[in-house]
Biotite code that builds the C-alpha atoms (Angstrom):
import biotite.structure as struc

atoms = struc.array([
    struc.Atom([100.960, 113.370, 109.182], chain_id="A", res_id=1, res_name="UNK", atom_name="CA", element="C"),
    struc.Atom([97.903, 111.936, 110.685], chain_id="A", res_id=2, res_name="UNK", atom_name="CA", element="C"),
    struc.Atom([97.958, 108.356, 111.701], chain_id="A", res_id=3, res_name="UNK", atom_name="CA", element="C"),
    struc.Atom([94.541, 106.666, 109.802], chain_id="A", res_id=4, res_name="UNK", atom_name="CA", element="C"),
    struc.Atom([93.306, 103.298, 109.867], chain_id="A", res_id=5, res_name="UNK", atom_name="CA", element="C"),
    struc.Atom([91.697, 101.656, 106.888], chain_id="A", res_id=6, res_name="UNK", atom_name="CA", element="C"),
    struc.Atom([89.665, 98.862, 105.717], chain_id="A", res_id=7, res_name="UNK", atom_name="CA", element="C"),
    struc.Atom([89.508, 97.675, 102.137], chain_id="A", res_id=8, res_name="UNK", atom_name="CA", element="C"),
    struc.Atom([86.153, 95.929, 100.703], chain_id="A", res_id=9, res_name="UNK", atom_name="CA", element="C"),
    struc.Atom([85.918, 94.387, 97.689], chain_id="A", res_id=10, res_name="UNK", atom_name="CA", element="C"),
    struc.Atom([82.849, 93.958, 95.542], chain_id="A", res_id=11, res_name="UNK", atom_name="CA", element="C"),
    struc.Atom([81.739, 92.428, 92.292], chain_id="A", res_id=12, res_name="UNK", atom_name="CA", element="C"),
    struc.Atom([78.342, 93.510, 90.709], chain_id="A", res_id=13, res_name="UNK", atom_name="CA", element="C"),
    struc.Atom([76.963, 91.021, 87.660], chain_id="A", res_id=14, res_name="UNK", atom_name="CA", element="C"),
    struc.Atom([75.504, 93.038, 84.823], chain_id="A", res_id=15, res_name="UNK", atom_name="CA", element="C"),
    struc.Atom([72.079, 91.948, 83.437], chain_id="A", res_id=16, res_name="UNK", atom_name="CA", element="C"),
    struc.Atom([73.713, 91.796, 80.388], chain_id="A", res_id=17, res_name="UNK", atom_name="CA", element="C"),
    struc.Atom([77.284, 92.081, 78.786], chain_id="A", res_id=18, res_name="UNK", atom_name="CA", element="C"),
    struc.Atom([78.651, 95.473, 78.350], chain_id="A", res_id=19, res_name="UNK", atom_name="CA", element="C"),
    struc.Atom([81.083, 96.318, 75.585], chain_id="A", res_id=20, res_name="UNK", atom_name="CA", element="C"),
    struc.Atom([83.489, 99.058, 76.525], chain_id="A", res_id=21, res_name="UNK", atom_name="CA", element="C"),
    struc.Atom([86.496, 100.268, 74.411], chain_id="A", res_id=22, res_name="UNK", atom_name="CA", element="C"),
    struc.Atom([86.697, 96.820, 72.935], chain_id="A", res_id=23, res_name="UNK", atom_name="CA", element="C"),
    struc.Atom([86.480, 94.902, 75.959], chain_id="A", res_id=24, res_name="UNK", atom_name="CA", element="C"),
    struc.Atom([83.388, 92.629, 77.013], chain_id="A", res_id=25, res_name="UNK", atom_name="CA", element="C"),
    struc.Atom([82.417, 93.448, 80.691], chain_id="A", res_id=26, res_name="UNK", atom_name="CA", element="C"),
    struc.Atom([80.404, 90.832, 82.561], chain_id="A", res_id=27, res_name="UNK", atom_name="CA", element="C"),
    struc.Atom([80.658, 92.368, 85.833], chain_id="A", res_id=28, res_name="UNK", atom_name="CA", element="C"),
    struc.Atom([81.756, 95.456, 87.603], chain_id="A", res_id=29, res_name="UNK", atom_name="CA", element="C"),
    struc.Atom([84.688, 94.584, 90.036], chain_id="A", res_id=30, res_name="UNK", atom_name="CA", element="C"),
    struc.Atom([85.882, 97.412, 92.649], chain_id="A", res_id=31, res_name="UNK", atom_name="CA", element="C"),
    struc.Atom([87.352, 97.919, 96.361], chain_id="A", res_id=32, res_name="UNK", atom_name="CA", element="C"),
    struc.Atom([85.816, 100.456, 98.548], chain_id="A", res_id=33, res_name="UNK", atom_name="CA", element="C"),
    struc.Atom([88.287, 102.223, 101.068], chain_id="A", res_id=34, res_name="UNK", atom_name="CA", element="C"),
    struc.Atom([87.316, 103.128, 104.468], chain_id="A", res_id=35, res_name="UNK", atom_name="CA", element="C"),
    struc.Atom([89.496, 105.552, 106.296], chain_id="A", res_id=36, res_name="UNK", atom_name="CA", element="C"),
    struc.Atom([88.922, 106.333, 109.999], chain_id="A", res_id=37, res_name="UNK", atom_name="CA", element="C"),
    struc.Atom([90.701, 108.855, 111.840], chain_id="A", res_id=38, res_name="UNK", atom_name="CA", element="C"),
    struc.Atom([91.998, 107.813, 115.468], chain_id="A", res_id=39, res_name="UNK", atom_name="CA", element="C"),
    struc.Atom([92.486, 110.939, 117.014], chain_id="A", res_id=40, res_name="UNK", atom_name="CA", element="C"),
    struc.Atom([88.780, 111.215, 117.661], chain_id="A", res_id=41, res_name="UNK", atom_name="CA", element="C"),
    struc.Atom([88.578, 108.958, 120.382], chain_id="A", res_id=42, res_name="UNK", atom_name="CA", element="C"),
    struc.Atom([85.552, 106.295, 120.771], chain_id="A", res_id=43, res_name="UNK", atom_name="CA", element="C"),
    struc.Atom([83.748, 108.579, 117.772], chain_id="A", res_id=44, res_name="UNK", atom_name="CA", element="C"),
    struc.Atom([86.451, 107.470, 115.553], chain_id="A", res_id=45, res_name="UNK", atom_name="CA", element="C"),
    struc.Atom([84.635, 103.889, 114.679], chain_id="A", res_id=46, res_name="UNK", atom_name="CA", element="C"),
    struc.Atom([81.721, 106.286, 113.678], chain_id="A", res_id=47, res_name="UNK", atom_name="CA", element="C"),
    struc.Atom([83.428, 108.531, 111.723], chain_id="A", res_id=48, res_name="UNK", atom_name="CA", element="C"),
    struc.Atom([84.861, 107.297, 108.305], chain_id="A", res_id=49, res_name="UNK", atom_name="CA", element="C"),
    struc.Atom([85.578, 108.264, 104.880], chain_id="A", res_id=50, res_name="UNK", atom_name="CA", element="C"),
    struc.Atom([85.160, 106.359, 102.061], chain_id="A", res_id=51, res_name="UNK", atom_name="CA", element="C"),
    struc.Atom([86.411, 106.165, 98.286], chain_id="A", res_id=52, res_name="UNK", atom_name="CA", element="C"),
    struc.Atom([85.874, 103.747, 95.228], chain_id="A", res_id=53, res_name="UNK", atom_name="CA", element="C"),
    struc.Atom([88.793, 102.037, 93.682], chain_id="A", res_id=54, res_name="UNK", atom_name="CA", element="C"),
    struc.Atom([87.381, 100.681, 90.413], chain_id="A", res_id=55, res_name="UNK", atom_name="CA", element="C"),
    struc.Atom([89.875, 100.338, 87.177], chain_id="A", res_id=56, res_name="UNK", atom_name="CA", element="C"),
    struc.Atom([87.967, 99.929, 83.789], chain_id="A", res_id=57, res_name="UNK", atom_name="CA", element="C"),
    struc.Atom([89.548, 97.621, 81.218], chain_id="A", res_id=58, res_name="UNK", atom_name="CA", element="C"),
    struc.Atom([90.712, 99.578, 78.093], chain_id="A", res_id=59, res_name="UNK", atom_name="CA", element="C"),
    struc.Atom([90.527, 102.892, 80.313], chain_id="A", res_id=60, res_name="UNK", atom_name="CA", element="C"),
    struc.Atom([92.967, 102.627, 82.905], chain_id="A", res_id=61, res_name="UNK", atom_name="CA", element="C"),
    struc.Atom([96.239, 101.166, 82.532], chain_id="A", res_id=62, res_name="UNK", atom_name="CA", element="C"),
    struc.Atom([96.242, 98.899, 85.659], chain_id="A", res_id=63, res_name="UNK", atom_name="CA", element="C"),
    struc.Atom([93.854, 95.886, 86.837], chain_id="A", res_id=64, res_name="UNK", atom_name="CA", element="C"),
    struc.Atom([91.803, 95.456, 89.263], chain_id="A", res_id=65, res_name="UNK", atom_name="CA", element="C"),
    struc.Atom([94.488, 93.221, 91.071], chain_id="A", res_id=66, res_name="UNK", atom_name="CA", element="C"),
    struc.Atom([97.376, 95.661, 90.483], chain_id="A", res_id=67, res_name="UNK", atom_name="CA", element="C"),
    struc.Atom([95.165, 98.583, 91.928], chain_id="A", res_id=68, res_name="UNK", atom_name="CA", element="C"),
    struc.Atom([94.313, 96.307, 94.814], chain_id="A", res_id=69, res_name="UNK", atom_name="CA", element="C"),
    struc.Atom([98.115, 95.421, 95.447], chain_id="A", res_id=70, res_name="UNK", atom_name="CA", element="C"),
    struc.Atom([99.277, 99.278, 95.307], chain_id="A", res_id=71, res_name="UNK", atom_name="CA", element="C"),
    struc.Atom([96.735, 100.598, 97.796], chain_id="A", res_id=72, res_name="UNK", atom_name="CA", element="C"),
    struc.Atom([97.512, 97.967, 100.047], chain_id="A", res_id=73, res_name="UNK", atom_name="CA", element="C"),
    struc.Atom([101.250, 98.595, 99.597], chain_id="A", res_id=74, res_name="UNK", atom_name="CA", element="C"),
    struc.Atom([100.730, 102.361, 100.104], chain_id="A", res_id=75, res_name="UNK", atom_name="CA", element="C"),
    struc.Atom([98.273, 102.419, 103.376], chain_id="A", res_id=76, res_name="UNK", atom_name="CA", element="C"),
    struc.Atom([100.833, 99.831, 104.917], chain_id="A", res_id=77, res_name="UNK", atom_name="CA", element="C"),
    struc.Atom([103.444, 101.951, 104.468], chain_id="A", res_id=78, res_name="UNK", atom_name="CA", element="C"),
    struc.Atom([104.050, 103.270, 108.414], chain_id="A", res_id=79, res_name="UNK", atom_name="CA", element="C"),
    struc.Atom([100.524, 104.222, 107.604], chain_id="A", res_id=80, res_name="UNK", atom_name="CA", element="C"),
    struc.Atom([101.094, 107.658, 106.745], chain_id="A", res_id=81, res_name="UNK", atom_name="CA", element="C"),
    struc.Atom([99.567, 109.451, 103.732], chain_id="A", res_id=82, res_name="UNK", atom_name="CA", element="C"),
    struc.Atom([102.314, 111.303, 102.069], chain_id="A", res_id=83, res_name="UNK", atom_name="CA", element="C"),
    struc.Atom([101.774, 113.091, 98.922], chain_id="A", res_id=84, res_name="UNK", atom_name="CA", element="C"),
    struc.Atom([105.201, 112.692, 97.816], chain_id="A", res_id=85, res_name="UNK", atom_name="CA", element="C"),
    struc.Atom([104.546, 108.735, 97.243], chain_id="A", res_id=86, res_name="UNK", atom_name="CA", element="C"),
    struc.Atom([101.126, 109.837, 96.295], chain_id="A", res_id=87, res_name="UNK", atom_name="CA", element="C"),
    struc.Atom([102.028, 111.004, 92.836], chain_id="A", res_id=88, res_name="UNK", atom_name="CA", element="C"),
    struc.Atom([103.375, 107.340, 91.556], chain_id="A", res_id=89, res_name="UNK", atom_name="CA", element="C"),
    struc.Atom([99.631, 106.120, 92.272], chain_id="A", res_id=90, res_name="UNK", atom_name="CA", element="C"),
    struc.Atom([97.459, 104.744, 89.666], chain_id="A", res_id=91, res_name="UNK", atom_name="CA", element="C"),
    struc.Atom([94.992, 107.228, 88.468], chain_id="A", res_id=92, res_name="UNK", atom_name="CA", element="C"),
    struc.Atom([91.908, 104.855, 89.793], chain_id="A", res_id=93, res_name="UNK", atom_name="CA", element="C"),
    struc.Atom([94.076, 104.485, 93.322], chain_id="A", res_id=94, res_name="UNK", atom_name="CA", element="C"),
    struc.Atom([94.413, 107.904, 93.527], chain_id="A", res_id=95, res_name="UNK", atom_name="CA", element="C"),
    struc.Atom([91.179, 108.565, 92.871], chain_id="A", res_id=96, res_name="UNK", atom_name="CA", element="C"),
    struc.Atom([89.721, 106.280, 95.342], chain_id="A", res_id=97, res_name="UNK", atom_name="CA", element="C"),
    struc.Atom([92.304, 107.401, 98.113], chain_id="A", res_id=98, res_name="UNK", atom_name="CA", element="C"),
    struc.Atom([91.259, 110.945, 97.528], chain_id="A", res_id=99, res_name="UNK", atom_name="CA", element="C"),
    struc.Atom([87.620, 110.529, 97.708], chain_id="A", res_id=100, res_name="UNK", atom_name="CA", element="C"),
    struc.Atom([87.909, 108.882, 101.290], chain_id="A", res_id=101, res_name="UNK", atom_name="CA", element="C"),
    struc.Atom([90.010, 111.631, 102.329], chain_id="A", res_id=102, res_name="UNK", atom_name="CA", element="C"),
    struc.Atom([87.728, 114.273, 101.081], chain_id="A", res_id=103, res_name="UNK", atom_name="CA", element="C"),
    struc.Atom([84.740, 112.324, 102.770], chain_id="A", res_id=104, res_name="UNK", atom_name="CA", element="C"),
    struc.Atom([86.728, 111.671, 105.887], chain_id="A", res_id=105, res_name="UNK", atom_name="CA", element="C"),
    struc.Atom([87.731, 115.072, 106.365], chain_id="A", res_id=106, res_name="UNK", atom_name="CA", element="C"),
    struc.Atom([83.469, 116.385, 105.662], chain_id="A", res_id=107, res_name="UNK", atom_name="CA", element="C"),
    struc.Atom([82.728, 114.162, 108.352], chain_id="A", res_id=108, res_name="UNK", atom_name="CA", element="C"),
    struc.Atom([85.289, 115.207, 110.965], chain_id="A", res_id=109, res_name="UNK", atom_name="CA", element="C"),
    struc.Atom([84.354, 118.757, 110.433], chain_id="A", res_id=110, res_name="UNK", atom_name="CA", element="C"),
    struc.Atom([80.577, 117.919, 110.589], chain_id="A", res_id=111, res_name="UNK", atom_name="CA", element="C"),
    struc.Atom([81.665, 116.106, 113.959], chain_id="A", res_id=112, res_name="UNK", atom_name="CA", element="C"),
    struc.Atom([83.305, 118.868, 115.102], chain_id="A", res_id=113, res_name="UNK", atom_name="CA", element="C"),
    struc.Atom([80.582, 121.629, 114.173], chain_id="A", res_id=114, res_name="UNK", atom_name="CA", element="C"),
    struc.Atom([78.059, 119.357, 115.970], chain_id="A", res_id=115, res_name="UNK", atom_name="CA", element="C"),
    struc.Atom([79.891, 119.410, 118.817], chain_id="A", res_id=116, res_name="UNK", atom_name="CA", element="C"),
    struc.Atom([80.124, 122.900, 118.798], chain_id="A", res_id=117, res_name="UNK", atom_name="CA", element="C"),
    struc.Atom([76.773, 123.660, 118.789], chain_id="A", res_id=118, res_name="UNK", atom_name="CA", element="C"),
    struc.Atom([75.733, 121.050, 121.461], chain_id="A", res_id=119, res_name="UNK", atom_name="CA", element="C"),
    struc.Atom([78.059, 122.552, 123.949], chain_id="A", res_id=120, res_name="UNK", atom_name="CA", element="C"),
    struc.Atom([76.505, 126.124, 122.826], chain_id="A", res_id=121, res_name="UNK", atom_name="CA", element="C"),
    struc.Atom([73.120, 124.959, 123.329], chain_id="A", res_id=122, res_name="UNK", atom_name="CA", element="C"),
    struc.Atom([74.055, 122.973, 126.526], chain_id="A", res_id=123, res_name="UNK", atom_name="CA", element="C"),
    struc.Atom([75.695, 126.693, 128.042], chain_id="A", res_id=124, res_name="UNK", atom_name="CA", element="C"),
    struc.Atom([72.651, 128.675, 126.832], chain_id="A", res_id=125, res_name="UNK", atom_name="CA", element="C"),
    struc.Atom([70.483, 125.970, 128.494], chain_id="A", res_id=126, res_name="UNK", atom_name="CA", element="C"),
    struc.Atom([72.491, 126.203, 131.715], chain_id="A", res_id=127, res_name="UNK", atom_name="CA", element="C"),
    struc.Atom([72.450, 130.146, 131.544], chain_id="A", res_id=128, res_name="UNK", atom_name="CA", element="C"),
    struc.Atom([68.566, 130.188, 131.407], chain_id="A", res_id=129, res_name="UNK", atom_name="CA", element="C"),
    struc.Atom([68.199, 127.869, 134.558], chain_id="A", res_id=130, res_name="UNK", atom_name="CA", element="C"),
    struc.Atom([70.474, 130.127, 136.549], chain_id="A", res_id=131, res_name="UNK", atom_name="CA", element="C"),
    struc.Atom([68.254, 133.283, 136.457], chain_id="A", res_id=132, res_name="UNK", atom_name="CA", element="C"),
])
């Protein structure tokens, strides 16, 4: 299991006009942005991250913003390991945000590896050309 570093950012975006949704009047959209880093890539780890949004809607999700924040903090603090077993008990908004962060991190790491390979191959081709 990978060790991941994480950051959690809170946001609140006010609406120009109140929004009525499923019997709730909303004046703003409140949520969290989860950012994950895989520290196994050395100094480049700070540049490569994955982000996910955790933003429960009143009336649609059973969890509140505060419960979602508490749950993701507890989950990520459990020895800082992301296991599938404990993921099954997460609120849907928390599970979605975590999954989004893991997927974007995975995609960004894949791009990093591909770019390293292309750069390495390009450098090898340049060396071969200068040897002739």
